[in-house]
N, C-alpha and C positions, 0 to 999 in steps of 0.2 A: 505493500499501499503507498503510495506517492507521503509523504509526510514533509511538514516544515515545522518541525516545534519551536509552540506557541501554535659491516662488511667483512674479514680477518678474525682471529680468534679474538675474544673478549678483550677490551680496551676499555679505559675508565671514560666514563661518559663525561664526568665533569673535567678532565684532561683535554677530552674532545673539544668541549666547548671554547675554553681556555686558548687551546692552541689555534682552532680553527678561527674564531668570533665569529663576523656574520658570516662570513663564506659558508661555514657550518652546514646550513641549512640547503646551501647551493653545491658544497664539497666539487668545485669545478677543477681543471687542470687535471693533477694526479691524487687522487682520492686514495688511492693504496700505498702510495711514497706518504701523504700526510698521516696515514692510520697508521704505519708501522714506524713513523718516526714517535707520534705519541705514546704508542706501547711502549718504546724503548724509553722515553721519557717518565712513563709510571712503573716501569719495572726497576730505575736507579731511583726513583723515588720512595717506591713501596708503598703508594698509595693504597688504599683497598677501594674496591670496585663499588660502586653508587650501587644500593639496593632499588627495586622497582616491585608492584606487586600488579598483577592487571586480573582484576574482577570480572568473569566473564558469566554475566547474569541473564539465564535460560528461564526468563520470563513467563510465568503462565502452570509453570511445572511439570517437567519431563517426568515420564513414567521409571520408574525405578527397576520394575519388575521387567517392563519389556527393553529393556537396554543395558545394564549395566549391574543387575543385581537379581538376573534370572533364575526363576527354578522350575527347570526343566522336568524335574519328576511329580510337580505339583500336579492337580486334576485340570483338565483344559479351561475352563473357567475361571482359573486363576493362571496358570502360565500363557495363556493367549495362542496367539496364529504364529511368531516368530521363534525363531532355533539360535540356540548360542552357536559361536564358532571359536574356532582355537584364537589364539592370540601372541605375539611374538615372546610370551612369558608362558614357561610352561604352568599347565595348571590355572589358568584365567583365562576366563568366557568372556564376551560381551553379544551384543545381539552382529545377526547377521547381515544387517545392514549399516554395520560400521567397519567395513574391513578394512580400511584406511586407519582409524584407529587401534584399532587390532594390532596394526603392522608396528605401533609407536606406543605398545603398553610398557613396554621396558622402559619408558620416560614418564610415563603414569600412574599415580596413585589412586585407586578406587575407594574411597572413605565411605563406605555403604553404613555407618550408622550415625548421619544426622538425625536430629529429631527436635520437635516442639511440639506443641499443643495449638497452635492456631491456624484455622482451614480457612480462613477468608482469605483473600488475595490480599489488598491492601494492607489490613494488619501483619499478616504474614511476612507480604514482602518489608514492612517496616524492623520486626522482627529479626530477619537475616542480614538486611543492610546495616542496623543499628549496634544489633547484640544483647538488646534489651528484651525483655516483655511487652508487648503490646499495653497500652498506658490504663486503658478501658475497653467496656464493649465493643465489640467487633461492628458498629451500624454504618461505618462508611470507609470505603476505599480510598479516600482521598485525604492526601496531607494536610495538617493542622500545627495550631502553635503547641499544641502539648505533645507532639513528637517527641522520641528522642531522636537524638543528630545520627544523621550517619556515618559509616565509616568515610565516606569520602571528605565529608565536612570535619572529621576529626582530624583527618591528614592536611586538610586544607590548612587547617590552623597549627597544628603543633609537627606537621612534617616538614622535610629541608625544602626549601625552595632553590632550584641550580638553576645557574645561567638566566637567573631572570622569569624563567617560566613558575606558572603555579605549579603547588604542591602534587593538587589532584585534578583530574579530569573525568568529566560524563563523556561518551559517546554512543551513537550519533542522535539520540534524543533522551530525554526526561520522560519516563513510563507516565502516560496518562490515557485514560480509558476517554473515548470519544463522546461526547455530551457532557462532561466532568469538566468544571472550573477549574481544576486544582490538578497537580500533576500526583500520582498514586503516594501514599504515606513511605517515610521513611526514608526519603531522598534528600532531604534539604536540613540546612544545619537547626531548625527550629530552634528548641530549648537554649542551644547552645549559642543562636543567633543566627538569623539567614545571610549577615554579612560572610560567613564561614561557607556557604554554597560553593561546590566546586567549579571551577569554568567548564562551561558548555560547549563542547564542539559539534555545531548540529552536522548532519548528513540530509544530504539531497539525493532520495536514489532515481529521481529522473535525470538529473546533472552528471549524477557519478563525481559528487564533490564536496568536501569538507569545508565547514568556515564558522569565523566566530564575528561578528559583527562587528564593521568597525576598523579591523585589523588590517585591511588591505588598501593601502596609500594611494591615492589618486595620483597620477603624473602632473597635474596639474598644483599640487600642492608638495612642494621640496622638503625635504627634510627640516631644514634651516628656519623654515615656516613652523612645523610645529613645535619643533623647539623654545622658538618666540614666543608661542602661545602657553608653552608652558611656563617658562618664566614669567609670564603674563598674568597666568592662573595662580603663581606661587606668591605676585604681592596680592591678590583679593585674599586670600588666604590667610595672609599675616593681618592684614587690616580686617577682617571678618571677627580675629579672637579667636580661642580656644573653643567657644560655643556659639558663634556666629550662626547665620543663616537658618533661620528658624530652628534654633537650638541643635542640628546635625552637629554631630562630635567631629570636629576639624579634621583630626587623624582620619575618621573615614575617606573622605572627600582625596585628601593626599593620596591615600593607599590605593585607593581604584586609580586615580591616576599615574599614580607612580607605574602601577602593575600594568596600565595600558599603554603605557609609552613604553616601556622597558620591552613589553610585546612587540611592538612596531621597530622599536630598535635593532632587536633580534630576529627580524624578519620572521616573526612565525606564521605568515602568511603562505612563507614558501614552504616551512615545514607542514603545512596542513593542505599542502599542493601535493596529492598522491597519485596525480600525473606524471611526476618525477620518476615514480618507481617504474620498472621495464615491464613490458607488456606482458612477457613471460611469468614476471612473479605475482600480477596482479591476476593473470588468469591463473596461476595456481592456488590463491586464495579463493578464489570465482568470482562471478561476475553478480554478485548478489552484496545488498548493504550490509550486512551480517560479515561475511566475506572480506569487504573492503575495509569495514569498522575495525577487523582483527588486525587488518594490514597498518591502518594507522594507529594501530594501539602499538603496534610493533617499531614505527616510527618513532612514537612520542615515547617508547620506552628507551631508543636510541637517543632521544634529549633529555633525557637525567628526569622523568616525571616519575614522581615515586607510586602513585596513584594513577593508575586506570581504568575506569568504569566502562565497561561495553555493557548496552546493556540490548539485549535480541530484538529483531523486528523481524515480522514474517513481511514476504512477498505476496501477500494476500491481504485480504480485507480485514484489519481488527475488526471481530461483530462481537466482544461482549462474551460471546457463548464458547467460542473453540478459539481461543484469543492465544497466539502465538503456542506455546507449549501444553496449553488448557484443553486437552482432548477430550471432552464429553460427550462428544457423537464421532463416530466413524475413527475411531483411535488410530487402528492399525493402517488403513489408506495413508491419513495424514504422515503419521512416523514414518512408512516405507518411501511415500512419492515425495514428499516434503522436507519435512522436518530433519531425519535420518542423514539424507544426501548432502542438505545445505551444512550441517554441525560436521558431519566426519570430513568432509573437503576443508571447509574452511578451517576448523581445530586442528587438524594434522597439521596441514600447512604452517599452521603457526606455529606448535610446538617445535615441527621440525627446522622452521628458517630462526625461532631465536636459537635453537641448540646449533646451527651451523655457523651463526654469527659470533657463539659466544656467550650469549645474553640470559639462557636459560641458567645457568647457574645462579646467578644471581636476581634474578624474576620470578617469584613466586607467582603462580597461574593457579585459579581459584574458579572452578566451572560449576554453576548449580543453580536452581530455581529456589523457589519461596516456599515449595514443598515435594511431596510426591505422589504419586496414585493411588487409589486404592486398589488392594491384594484383587477383589473379585470384579469381573468386567459388571458394570449396570449399576455397580452397588450406591444408592445413594449414602453421601457425608455430609454435601452442603447444599449443593444446585439441584433443584430442579428440574435443570437443563440436560443432565445425565441422563442418556440412553442405554440400553444393552449395549450398542456398540462402542460405549466409552468408558470411562474412570474419572470417577469422582477426585477432589481433592483429598489427600492424605498424609500429614504431616509428622505422624509416629514416627516413621522410617523414611529415609529418602537419600540418594547417593550424592556427593561433593566429590568432584576429578580433581585433583590436584596433581603439578606438575613443578620442578624447576625449587627454587628459592632453598635447597638443600632438602629437600623432602628425596627420599629414596624411590625411584622409579619401581616400575613392574612389582609392587605389593598391593596386597588388600588392606584395610584397616578398619576394624571393627569386622560386626557381622548383622544379620538378621534373622530372623527364624524363619520357618519353613514357607511361609508364603508373603515372604519380603513385607512383613504386617508391621513387627516389632523389633527392636535394637535387643539382641541375644548380648552384644558384647560392644567393650567402649565406648558408650553414647557421647556424643559430639552435639553440645548444643549452638545454635547460633553465637552467643554470649563468645563459647571456646574459640569458634572459627574466626571473630572477631581481632579476640585478643591476640591469637593467631598469626595474622596480618600486620599488627599495630606493632607486636614481637620482633617480626622478620622487619618490618621499615625502620627498626630502632625506637619506635614510643614506648614509652612507657604505659601499660594498659592502667597501670593500677594510679596514674596522675588524676588529678581531681580540676575539673571547669565549674564554674557558678551557674548554675540554672537561670536562665533571666523570666524565669516566669514566675518561679518561688524565692527564688536566693538562695537555693538550697545548692550544696555540693556535692556533685557524683564522679564519681570514678569515670575512665572513657569506656571501661569495660570491666564486669563483676565475672571474665570467664578466666579459665586457667589456658596459658598457651600449648598449645599441642607439641610438645619436644622432642618424642619419641619417635616422630614421622621419619628421621634422619635414616 
């Protein structure tokens, strides 16, 4: 659905930014020689590579039992239509419609023991994004001021901003149901403050482009003119005083202005120009918004962005009934013909690309939805839209795919019972997953912020980092 919401072994990306400066985003002349020089500088300096995380959010809730936690000996009304296939790791099997993923299982950990109690989309998204139980009754899918802050906002505030770029980016859209005024819950700064929202890099699947409004300089406006405007604004800000302009804190104005100007000076528009990638690379990821978004995520990781959140979007109309991975009806045809091919091509390309470029070691990749699907076909758990051909929402047990960032590939972490209905070993909560992401990025999940809604202090996450994944 069209929407407009509304190279070499691993080198330090920080060193790369320093050495290349503005030409970085174009890497003209001799990029291979430049990268070799930067790598040598890094080895001499002993600089540690920067860490990143890519959160690939499979909105709608993929079916654990049909994809990566299959139960082939269960009754047909549970196991469904699909058959498991062997992977590159003996003893690990996945769905027959994920052959490319199967070939790269040595790089991937199947964390089969995700669990929580919320079976409504918006509140469940909030729990997974924030790592906290939803604050109230699940009566709306939409974000509001009582929401807990998203992981992307936590990283935006407490993550390391490198090379002038923001610490947290979301693409290609913020999740939002048609007809609703606000984005789905859990995607904002909320109690922590909306000023900590991640930067949105918008995707346009008609033009196959990504952009951030205002970052493309017009030829008629030279850079010196932009700098002059900045100096003029500084004068106004000084005259306004610390609480000038209708009470808006002057620090907020200056922060947003400085960030925007830095992005322009660093030629962020070139970074977001995905046409700089070769045709072969773009085709490897797939000519879908999902595939191109993961390719853009790789570019952002190379540019040292700590956290990149990629939200899934279908190539078909989002109808609120079978939204993305939300397969209430015709579960098997949609998985086989649309969802699995798109995921299999794009995700396997992403893992392979990160690995070949030496980025996987320091980039934690996490792919999951807000919950799983019911073990029984046609089983009612929340939505009356569920037919005998579909599976309803199921938060009690679902799977997250992890790769890189020190996570040992080729392993299964946790387990479910015989019908993939409940966790039988090593339960992992959204809080634990968020704490793990923050821990990987060097952010203390126990550090506290002041709740702007009630003035209370809260730790970023009440969970425990999973330190036995290596």
